[in-house]
C-alpha positions in Angstrom: 121.3 -51.3 85.3 122.9 -52.8 87.2 123.0 -56.7 88.0 123.9 -58.4 91.3 124.4 -62.1 92.5 124.0 -63.6 95.5 124.5 -67.0 97.0 121.7 -67.9 99.2 122.7 -70.9 101.4 119.1 -71.9 102.8 115.3 -73.5 101.8 113.6 -71.0 102.6 114.9 -67.7 103.9 114.6 -63.7 103.3 117.3 -61.8 102.7 117.5 -58.2 103.3 118.7 -56.5 100.5 117.6 -52.9 101.0 121.5 -51.5 101.3 122.2 -53.2 97.9 119.0 -51.7 96.2 120.1 -48.3 97.1 123.5 -48.9 96.4 122.3 -48.7 92.5 120.3 -46.0 93.2 123.7 -43.9 94.7 125.8 -45.2 92.1 123.1 -43.9 89.1 123.2 -40.3 90.6 119.2 -40.2 90.3 117.5 -37.3 92.2 114.5 -38.0 91.5 112.4 -41.2 89.8 111.9 -44.7 89.7 113.8 -48.3 90.9 112.9 -51.0 89.2 113.3 -54.6 91.1 113.6 -58.0 89.2 114.2 -61.6 90.2 114.8 -63.8 87.1 113.7 -66.9 88.9 110.5 -69.4 88.7 111.7 -70.2 93.1 112.6 -66.8 94.1 111.0 -63.4 94.6 110.9 -60.1 96.4 108.7 -58.4 98.4 108.6 -55.3 100.8 107.8 -55.7 104.8 108.9 -54.7 108.3 112.8 -55.1 108.9 113.0 -54.5 112.6 112.0 -57.4 113.5 113.5 -60.5 112.3 110.4 -62.3 113.3 107.8 -60.9 110.4 110.4 -62.8 108.1 110.4 -66.2 110.1 106.4 -65.8 110.6 106.0 -64.9 106.7 107.5 -68.4 106.1 106.2 -70.2 107.6 102.9 -69.2 107.1 104.0 -69.6 102.9 105.0 -73.5 104.6 101.5 -73.6 106.0 99.5 -72.4 102.8 102.0 -74.5 100.4 103.3 -77.5 102.0 107.2 -79.1 100.6 105.4 -82.4 100.7 102.2 -81.6 98.8 100.5 -83.6 96.0 102.2 -81.9 93.3 102.7 -83.2 89.9 105.7 -81.3 88.9 108.8 -83.8 89.2 111.2 -81.7 90.9 110.2 -81.3 93.9 110.4 -77.9 94.4 106.7 -77.0 93.1 106.4 -75.4 96.6 108.5 -73.0 95.5 107.4 -72.3 92.2 104.0 -71.6 93.9 105.5 -69.6 96.7 107.3 -67.3 94.2 104.0 -67.1 92.4 102.5 -65.5 95.0 105.2 -63.4 96.7 106.3 -62.2 92.7 109.0 -61.2 91.1 109.0 -57.3 90.7 109.0 -54.5 92.4 109.0 -50.6 91.3 110.2 -47.5 94.1 110.4 -44.1 94.1 112.9 -42.3 94.5 113.0 -39.2 96.2 115.8 -36.5 97.2 118.4 -40.0 95.9 116.9 -42.4 98.4 113.6 -45.0 98.2 111.0 -43.9 99.2 110.0 -46.7 102.4 108.6 -46.6 105.1 110.0 -46.5 108.6 110.3 -50.0 109.2 109.8 -51.1 105.1 113.1 -52.8 104.1 113.0 -55.0 100.4 113.6 -59.0 101.0 115.0 -61.6 98.7 112.4 -64.6 99.2 114.7 -67.7 98.7 112.4 -71.0 98.3 114.5 -73.3 96.3 118.0 -72.8 97.9 121.1 -73.0 98.7 121.8 -71.0 94.7 123.2 -68.3 93.6 120.6 -65.9 92.6 120.6 -62.7 90.3 119.3 -59.5 91.5 118.4 -57.1 88.3 118.1 -53.5 89.1 116.9 -50.7 86.9 117.0 -46.9 88.3 115.6 -44.2 86.0 115.0 -40.3 86.1 112.3 -38.3 86.0 111.8 -36.4 83.0 
C-alpha cells in the first residue's frame, strides 16, 4: 500500500493523478491484478474521465457548481456543504484492472483527484493486489 500526499491550490479543481497511480503499480511489480484507490476525505473525490481535452474537466466542475452551488441553503455551518455533496456524488474510491503491469484504461481515460474544498493538503491511498 502506498500513501501519497498532495497539496491542492484551488477550491474546485481536477488533478490528473494517473502517473502517480501507475507509479504504484510499477513499484508493486504486479503484472496482473487489481489497483484500489481511496481518498480519505469528505470534501474530495476521485473519478475517471477524458484527459486529452482540459475543457472536459472544466465542464464537469462547472456543471457540478450549477447542480450544487456554493451558496446554497445548507444547514452545515462550516460553509463547505457543497463540497461534501459533490464528493458524495463523485465518490471516494476506484477499482482498476492491472494487466501486464499497466492500468487498464481506455484511450482517452485518465484518473482525476477532485478537490471541492481547497486549497488543502490531501492524501491518496493506492493498493495493488496480484491475481492468485
